[in-house]
N, C-alpha and C positions, 0 to 999 in steps of 0.2 A: 526442537521442532524446526522444521524448515519453513521459512516465511516467504519463499519465492524470490527473494532479493528485492531490489528497489523497483517500484512500479514505473517510475518515470526517471530513470537515471540520466544524468547529464554531466558534462565536464565543464568546469569553469577555469579560465586561464588567469593566473595570478602573475603579475610582472614583479620580478625581483631585481633590485638594483637602485642606484640613486635616482630619485625623482620618478620612480616607477619604470625607468628604462633598464633594459638589460635582458637577462635570460628569462624566458617565459616557462613556467612549468604548469602542468595540468593537475588540478586537484579534483577529487570526486566530491560532489555535493549530494548529501543524503536527502532522501524524501520519504514518502510513505512506502511501506512494504507492499508487495503484491497481495499478501494475505489481507492487509488492512483495506486495500482497494477492492478486492473481491468481497470482503465482508460488508463494506459500505454499499456496494451494488446489491448484494443479497438483502441487506436491511431495508433498502429502498423498496424492493419488491415485497418484502414481508409487511412493511408498514402500509403499503398501498392496498393490501388485501383487506377487505372489510371484515373478514373473519378474525383478524388479529386485533381488533379494537379492544378486546377484553384481556389481552395477553400482557403480562408485566414486561416492562422495558428490558429488564435484565434477561428475561427468557428470550425475547426477540434478539437481543445482542448475542446470546449464546448460540441460538439457531443460526444466525448470520455467520458466525465464526466456524460453526460446523460445516456449513455450505462452503465457506472459503477454504477450509482445510481439505475438503473433498475435491474441490476444483484444482488445488495445487497437486494433490495426489494423482488425479487423472492427467493433468498436464505433464507430470514427470514420468508417466508410464511409457 
């Protein structure tokens, strides 16, 4: 399954050498995936809906990831 990659990718510089001096190299720092970010946004909307008050949490989470998967599909079209 494609997860859309990192939601907030960034690079961090790590200095290598004695006392931190020397050649710098760029390392990638992982964060949440775009799929997780989209699901969190969808879950926020689902929970804000008064009609969802009787829906089980695992059902809401499943719906949120369904929305996230669809958003990634549309984004990649």
